[in-house]
C-alpha positions as CSV (number, residue, x, y, z in Angstrom):
1,M,-37.6,-51.5,-5.0
2,D,-39.2,-54.7,-6.7
3,M,-37.6,-57.3,-4.3
4,L,-37.7,-61.3,-4.9
5,R,-37.4,-63.7,-1.9
6,L,-35.0,-66.5,-3.8
7,F,-33.5,-69.6,-3.1
8,I,-31.6,-72.2,-5.1
9,A,-33.3,-75.6,-5.3
10,V,-33.5,-79.3,-6.2
11,D,-37.2,-79.9,-6.7
12,T,-38.6,-83.4,-5.1
13,P,-39.7,-85.6,-8.0
14,A,-43.6,-86.1,-8.5
15,T,-43.6,-89.4,-7.2
16,V,-41.2,-88.9,-4.2
17,K,-43.4,-86.4,-3.2
18,R,-46.3,-88.7,-3.1
19,E,-44.9,-90.5,-0.8
20,M,-43.9,-88.0,1.5
21,A,-47.3,-86.7,1.7
22,L,-48.7,-90.4,2.8
23,L,-45.7,-90.2,5.6
24,I,-46.9,-86.6,6.5
25,D,-50.7,-87.6,6.7
26,D,-49.8,-90.4,9.1
27,M,-47.7,-88.6,11.1
28,A,-50.0,-85.5,11.6
29,R,-52.3,-87.7,12.9
30,G,-50.5,-88.2,16.2
31,A,-48.2,-85.0,16.2
32,R,-49.2,-81.6,17.6
33,G,-47.4,-78.2,17.7
34,V,-45.8,-79.2,13.7
35,R,-46.3,-76.9,10.9
36,W,-46.2,-79.7,7.9
37,E,-45.1,-78.4,4.3
38,D,-47.7,-78.4,1.7
39,T,-46.7,-81.2,-1.2
40,G,-45.6,-78.9,-3.7
41,K,-42.9,-77.1,-1.3
42,L,-41.1,-80.1,-1.1
43,H,-37.4,-79.7,-2.0
44,C,-34.0,-79.5,-1.2
45,T,-32.3,-76.1,-0.7
46,L,-28.9,-75.7,-2.2
47,R,-28.6,-72.1,-1.6
48,F,-30.7,-69.4,0.2
49,L,-30.6,-66.0,-0.7
50,G,-32.8,-63.9,0.8
51,S,-34.7,-60.8,-0.7
52,V,-32.9,-59.9,-3.9
53,E,-33.7,-57.2,-6.2
54,H,-35.7,-58.4,-9.4
55,S,-33.1,-56.4,-11.4
56,R,-30.6,-59.1,-10.5
57,L,-32.3,-62.2,-11.4
58,G,-30.3,-62.3,-14.7
59,S,-27.1,-62.4,-12.8
60,I,-28.1,-65.1,-10.9
61,E,-29.6,-67.3,-13.5
62,Q,-26.4,-66.9,-15.1
63,Q,-23.9,-67.7,-12.2
64,V,-26.1,-70.9,-11.1
65,E,-26.0,-71.9,-14.9
66,L,-22.5,-71.7,-14.9
67,G,-22.3,-73.8,-11.5
68,T,-24.3,-76.4,-12.9
69,A,-22.1,-76.5,-16.0
70,G,-20.9,-79.9,-16.7
71,I,-23.0,-81.8,-13.8
72,P,-25.1,-84.6,-15.4
73,P,-28.8,-85.3,-13.8
74,L,-28.7,-86.7,-10.3
75,S,-29.6,-90.1,-9.1
76,L,-30.6,-89.5,-6.0
77,T,-32.3,-91.9,-3.2
78,Y,-34.7,-90.1,-0.5
79,A,-34.2,-92.6,2.5
80,G,-34.4,-91.9,6.5
81,I,-36.0,-89.9,8.4
82,G,-34.7,-87.8,11.3
83,L,-35.2,-84.3,13.6
84,F,-32.9,-81.3,13.6
85,P,-30.9,-80.5,15.3
86,D,-31.0,-83.5,17.4
87,G,-33.8,-86.0,19.1
88,I,-34.0,-84.3,21.8
89,R,-35.1,-80.7,21.1
90,P,-36.4,-80.9,17.5
91,R,-37.1,-78.3,15.6
92,I,-37.2,-79.6,12.1
93,I,-38.4,-83.2,10.6
94,W,-36.7,-84.2,7.5
95,I,-36.0,-86.7,4.7
96,G,-32.5,-87.6,3.9
97,I,-30.8,-87.7,0.5
98,R,-28.3,-90.0,-0.6
99,E,-26.4,-90.4,-4.1
100,K,-23.5,-92.0,-5.8
101,G,-20.6,-90.2,-7.2
102,G,-21.1,-86.9,-4.8
103,D,-22.8,-84.7,-7.7
104,L,-25.4,-83.2,-5.4
105,A,-22.6,-82.1,-3.4
106,L,-20.4,-81.0,-6.1
107,L,-23.6,-79.1,-7.4
108,Q,-24.0,-77.2,-4.3
109,E,-20.7,-76.5,-3.8
110,R,-20.1,-75.1,-7.1
111,V,-23.1,-73.1,-7.1
112,S,-22.2,-71.4,-3.7
113,R,-19.1,-70.4,-5.6
114,S,-20.4,-68.9,-8.5
115,L,-22.9,-66.7,-6.6
116,R,-20.4,-65.6,-4.5
117,S,-19.3,-63.2,-7.4
118,L,-22.4,-61.6,-6.7
119,G,-21.8,-60.7,-3.5
120,F,-23.6,-64.4,-2.0
121,L,-21.2,-65.4,1.0
122,P,-21.4,-69.2,1.6
123,E,-23.7,-70.3,4.3
124,E,-21.5,-71.3,7.9
125,R,-23.4,-74.6,8.2
126,P,-22.1,-77.9,6.3
127,F,-24.1,-79.1,3.4
128,Q,-26.7,-81.4,4.8
129,P,-29.3,-82.3,1.9
130,H,-32.1,-83.4,3.2
131,V,-36.4,-82.3,2.6
132,T,-38.3,-80.9,5.2
133,L,-41.3,-82.3,6.3
134,G,-42.2,-80.0,8.9
135,R,-41.2,-77.1,11.3
136,V,-42.1,-77.5,15.4
137,G,-43.6,-74.5,16.9
138,G,-41.6,-72.5,19.6
139,G,-44.4,-73.5,22.1
140,I,-44.8,-77.1,21.9
141,T,-44.9,-78.8,25.2
142,G,-42.5,-81.4,26.6
143,T,-45.1,-84.2,26.3
144,A,-46.3,-83.2,22.5
145,S,-42.5,-83.1,21.9
146,G,-42.1,-86.4,23.2
147,V,-45.1,-87.7,21.5
148,L,-43.4,-86.3,18.4
149,I,-40.0,-87.8,18.7
150,D,-41.6,-91.3,19.4
151,I,-43.5,-91.0,16.0
152,V,-40.4,-90.1,14.0
153,K,-38.5,-93.0,15.9
154,T,-40.9,-95.1,14.8
155,R,-41.0,-94.3,11.3
156,T,-39.3,-95.3,7.9
157,F,-39.2,-94.3,4.8
158,D,-37.1,-95.2,1.7
159,H,-37.8,-94.6,-2.0
160,P,-35.9,-96.2,-5.2
161,P,-33.3,-94.1,-6.9
162,V,-34.9,-91.4,-9.0
163,I,-33.6,-89.1,-11.6
164,V,-33.6,-85.2,-10.7
165,P,-33.0,-83.5,-14.3
166,A,-32.6,-79.4,-13.4
167,V,-32.1,-77.2,-10.7
168,E,-34.6,-74.2,-9.9
169,I,-34.2,-71.0,-8.9
170,M,-37.4,-70.4,-6.8
171,Q,-39.6,-67.4,-5.0
172,S,-41.1,-67.8,-1.9
173,V,-44.2,-65.6,-2.3
174,P,-45.7,-64.8,0.8
175,R,-49.5,-65.5,1.8
176,P,-52.1,-65.3,4.5
177,R,-51.3,-68.6,5.3
178,G,-47.5,-69.0,4.9
179,S,-45.8,-68.9,1.6
180,D,-46.2,-70.4,-1.7
181,Y,-43.3,-71.3,-4.0
182,V,-42.8,-70.5,-7.5
183,V,-40.4,-71.7,-10.4
184,L,-38.9,-68.6,-11.7
185,R,-36.2,-70.2,-13.7
186,S,-35.2,-74.1,-14.3
187,I,-31.9,-75.3,-14.9
188,P,-31.4,-78.1,-16.6
189,L,-28.2,-80.6,-15.7
190,T,-26.8,-81.4,-19.1
191,G,-23.4,-82.8,-18.1
192,A,-22.0,-86.2,-18.7
193,G,-20.4,-86.7,-15.2
194,G,-16.7,-87.0,-14.6
195,V,-16.8,-83.2,-13.4
196,S,-13.8,-82.3,-11.9
197,P,-14.0,-80.5,-8.4
198,G,-12.0,-77.8,-9.3
199,A,-14.6,-76.4,-12.4
200,P,-15.2,-74.0,-12.9
201,G,-12.0,-72.2,-12.5
């Protein structure tokens, strides 16, 4: 059976990716035990779907289109740098995303709700919009972890607002040294704003 490892995402504009790449290069010079993301993989995940039959791709696209209906292009500010789950036991290094009007959170909620009809249950964790810069290896030592925490605390990131015009259905393709992300479908955001949180019914 032809399977695809899929997720729904908001891609990061190229101008922001370039700034993030500079930050990654800077931090990588001092941090150890971190697997840094390639510039082309920097995105904000709205919904992870996992392994899905290729034959379901059309239905998934229809539901994502339904979830995005009426939502305008997003005005996003990529700002702030932090650690998940906390600053004591770092596992993920991230850049935060801010917005005015709540369209990104509404988009995530509506897309997630639309996909429920296909059997994709909502994730238990609350949506925290961010871009993952790096993942900390499980074998990192206490000293290396402390150095990483100090590096993150002394860095900043604040990019002016940018417009994100579409939502992407993306495939994670395994490679010998990790994975590549491929856009299978790009769904434009064409709404004029003012969408009721209850739509679609």
